[in-house]
TORBA-858168 format. One record per residue (C-alpha): x, y, z. Coordinates in nm, 4 decimals. Layout:
BEGIN
@xx=X, yy=Y, zz=Z
...
//
This chain:
BEGIN
@xx=15.7634, yy=8.7397, zz=7.8438
@xx=15.4328, yy=8.5745, zz=7.7854
@xx=15.2987, yy=8.6064, zz=7.4341
@xx=14.9600, yy=8.7362, zz=7.5435
@xx=15.1143, yy=9.0106, zz=7.7577
@xx=15.3117, yy=9.1319, zz=7.4525
@xx=14.9897, yy=9.1509, zz=7.2499
@xx=14.8193, yy=9.3572, zz=7.5188
@xx=15.1147, yy=9.5967, zz=7.5386
@xx=15.1070, yy=9.6439, zz=7.1590
@xx=14.7369, yy=9.7073, zz=7.1549
@xx=14.7651, yy=9.9536, zz=7.4468
@xx=15.0596, yy=10.1302, zz=7.2757
@xx=14.8326, yy=10.1985, zz=6.9719
@xx=14.5460, yy=10.3461, zz=7.1669
@xx=14.5078, yy=10.7210, zz=7.2310
@xx=14.5569, yy=10.8384, zz=7.5872
@xx=14.1848, yy=10.9001, zz=7.6488
@xx=14.0993, yy=10.5443, zz=7.5524
@xx=14.3329, yy=10.4099, zz=7.8217
@xx=14.1439, yy=10.5859, zz=8.0990
@xx=13.9063, yy=10.3873, zz=8.3165
@xx=13.5550, yy=10.3486, zz=8.1904
@xx=13.4149, yy=10.3756, zz=8.5471
@xx=13.2775, yy=10.6979, zz=8.6851
@xx=13.5010, yy=10.8670, zz=8.9437
@xx=13.4083, yy=10.7712, zz=9.2987
@xx=13.3624, yy=11.1335, zz=9.4068
@xx=13.1084, yy=11.2090, zz=9.1313
@xx=12.7560, yy=11.2439, zz=9.2617
@xx=12.5279, yy=10.9718, zz=9.1205
@xx=12.1612, yy=11.0038, zz=9.0430
@xx=11.9354, yy=11.0241, zz=9.3457
@xx=11.6209, yy=10.8163, zz=9.3403
@xx=11.3472, yy=10.7570, zz=9.5920
@xx=11.2275, yy=10.4153, zz=9.6682
@xx=10.8692, yy=10.3088, zz=9.7160
@xx=10.7749, yy=10.2553, zz=10.0825
@xx=10.8521, yy=9.8925, zz=10.1564
@xx=10.5145, yy=9.8508, zz=10.3365
@xx=10.3317, yy=9.9296, zz=10.0150
@xx=10.4618, yy=9.6086, zz=9.8445
@xx=10.5854, yy=9.3748, zz=10.1192
@xx=10.8323, yy=9.1106, zz=10.0292
@xx=10.6835, yy=8.7611, zz=9.9887
@xx=10.6962, yy=8.5506, zz=10.3052
@xx=10.7806, yy=8.1794, zz=10.3181
@xx=10.9155, yy=7.9570, zz=10.0484
@xx=10.8238, yy=8.0442, zz=9.6867
@xx=10.7624, yy=7.7441, zz=9.4676
@xx=10.6749, yy=7.6609, zz=9.1122
@xx=10.3367, yy=7.4906, zz=9.0855
@xx=10.3222, yy=7.4388, zz=8.7128
@xx=10.3233, yy=7.6273, zz=8.3893
@xx=10.1837, yy=7.9784, zz=8.3733
@xx=10.0557, yy=8.1502, zz=8.0584
@xx=10.2766, yy=8.4428, zz=7.9541
@xx=10.0841, yy=8.7650, zz=7.9947
@xx=10.0312, yy=8.9883, zz=7.6911
@xx=10.2699, yy=9.2783, zz=7.6368
@xx=10.1488, yy=9.5908, zz=7.8087
@xx=9.9445, yy=9.4155, zz=8.0769
@xx=10.1030, yy=9.2617, zz=8.3867
@xx=10.4365, yy=9.4239, zz=8.4904
@xx=10.6619, yy=9.1366, zz=8.3896
@xx=10.9104, yy=9.0930, zz=8.1063
@xx=11.1800, yy=8.8308, zz=8.0349
@xx=11.4406, yy=8.9585, zz=8.2774
@xx=11.2501, yy=9.1254, zz=8.5620
@xx=10.9145, yy=9.1695, zz=8.7255
@xx=10.7362, yy=9.3799, zz=8.9840
@xx=10.7981, yy=9.2585, zz=9.3330
@xx=10.4286, yy=9.2063, zz=9.3982
@xx=10.4274, yy=8.9330, zz=9.1310
@xx=10.7011, yy=8.7219, zz=9.2971
@xx=10.4526, yy=8.4769, zz=9.4372
@xx=10.2943, yy=8.4063, zz=9.0942
@xx=10.5656, yy=8.4441, zz=8.8296
@xx=10.9241, yy=8.3054, zz=8.8192
@xx=11.1690, yy=8.5739, zz=8.6975
@xx=11.5414, yy=8.6343, zz=8.7289
@xx=11.4939, yy=8.9646, zz=8.9111
@xx=11.2193, yy=9.1316, zz=9.1054
@xx=11.2022, yy=9.5086, zz=9.1472
@xx=11.0479, yy=9.7262, zz=9.4137
@xx=10.9274, yy=10.0249, zz=9.2048
@xx=11.0206, yy=10.3878, zz=9.2329
@xx=10.7058, yy=10.6013, zz=9.2389
@xx=10.7354, yy=10.8755, zz=8.9801
@xx=10.4857, yy=11.1253, zz=8.8363
@xx=10.3901, yy=11.1907, zz=8.4715
@xx=10.4868, yy=11.5379, zz=8.3586
@xx=10.2590, yy=11.8257, zz=8.2522
@xx=10.2415, yy=11.7159, zz=7.8892
@xx=10.1221, yy=11.3664, zz=7.9772
@xx=10.2829, yy=11.0547, zz=7.8252
@xx=10.2105, yy=10.7675, zz=7.5923
@xx=10.2912, yy=10.4304, zz=7.7365
@xx=10.4460, yy=10.2134, zz=7.4556
@xx=10.4865, yy=9.8369, zz=7.4071
@xx=10.8534, yy=9.8628, zz=7.3162
@xx=11.1319, yy=10.1153, zz=7.3817
@xx=11.1363, yy=10.2797, zz=7.0403
@xx=10.9561, yy=10.5476, zz=6.8467
@xx=10.6593, yy=10.4219, zz=6.6476
@xx=10.5947, yy=10.1321, zz=6.8814
@xx=10.2294, yy=10.0351, zz=6.9483
@xx=10.0771, yy=10.2437, zz=7.2247
@xx=9.9414, yy=10.0770, zz=7.5363
@xx=9.7536, yy=10.3832, zz=7.6599
@xx=9.7807, yy=10.7572, zz=7.7133
@xx=9.8705, yy=10.8697, zz=8.0645
@xx=9.7448, yy=11.2099, zz=8.1896
@xx=9.9621, yy=11.4666, zz=8.3585
@xx=10.0091, yy=11.4006, zz=8.7315
@xx=9.9419, yy=11.0226, zz=8.7036
@xx=10.1391, yy=10.8120, zz=8.9526
@xx=10.3796, yy=10.5858, zz=8.7620
@xx=10.5808, yy=10.2958, zz=8.9097
@xx=10.9261, yy=10.2921, zz=8.7427
@xx=11.0875, yy=9.9515, zz=8.7286
@xx=11.3823, yy=9.9925, zz=8.4915
@xx=11.5818, yy=10.2644, zz=8.3256
@xx=11.7776, yy=10.2207, zz=8.0020
@xx=11.9132, yy=10.5148, zz=7.8079
@xx=11.6283, yy=10.7664, zz=7.7478
@xx=11.3579, yy=10.5062, zz=7.8306
@xx=11.1807, yy=10.3988, zz=8.1476
@xx=10.9897, yy=10.0780, zz=8.1804
@xx=10.7191, yy=10.0728, zz=8.4439
@xx=10.3512, yy=10.0336, zz=8.5250
@xx=10.0534, yy=10.1893, zz=8.6970
@xx=10.0513, yy=9.8854, zz=8.9297
@xx=10.1575, yy=9.5224, zz=8.9347
@xx=9.8565, yy=9.4190, zz=8.7364
@xx=9.9351, yy=9.6769, zz=8.4691
@xx=9.9116, yy=9.8392, zz=8.2401
@xx=10.2866, yy=9.8345, zz=8.1821
@xx=10.5158, yy=9.9712, zz=7.9141
@xx=10.7866, yy=10.2146, zz=7.8183
@xx=10.8001, yy=10.5948, zz=7.8089
@xx=11.0602, yy=10.8618, zz=7.7660
@xx=11.2355, yy=10.9780, zz=8.0844
@xx=11.1675, yy=11.3323, zz=7.9738
@xx=10.7940, yy=11.2612, zz=8.0161
@xx=10.8365, yy=11.2163, zz=8.3877
@xx=10.8585, yy=11.4918, zz=8.6452
@xx=11.2244, yy=11.5627, zz=8.7293
@xx=11.3352, yy=11.4340, zz=9.0674
@xx=11.5638, yy=11.7297, zz=9.1446
//
């Protein structure tokens, strides 16, 4: 028997039964349902995209770009690992404060009124990162501050 296989068996033998279960969601479980922005609103860039030189990094809370992803409308101007077509959401009845970082006490970017159209670009835990448009403002808000999609 291979030494590594013996180690894995020992480790598994010491784990409780619930820890041995798969970490993946069951295939028959319904996932979240999201709507996608109409593709004609932000058409995909045509032709070859190229780098033409250095670009100044936008200030936090302005253009909808961060280190790992950017709004699809910015693909012709900014190089980023991932581009996202936003999901159009609506700010809830209490309004929302758009924040610079996904944590309580972060600097506010601006206050959004109830019913404001918000373009969601990323979800992580209780936070949503998005913008009012590709040129900003952009920032984080609590998912609870958005109108439910049910």
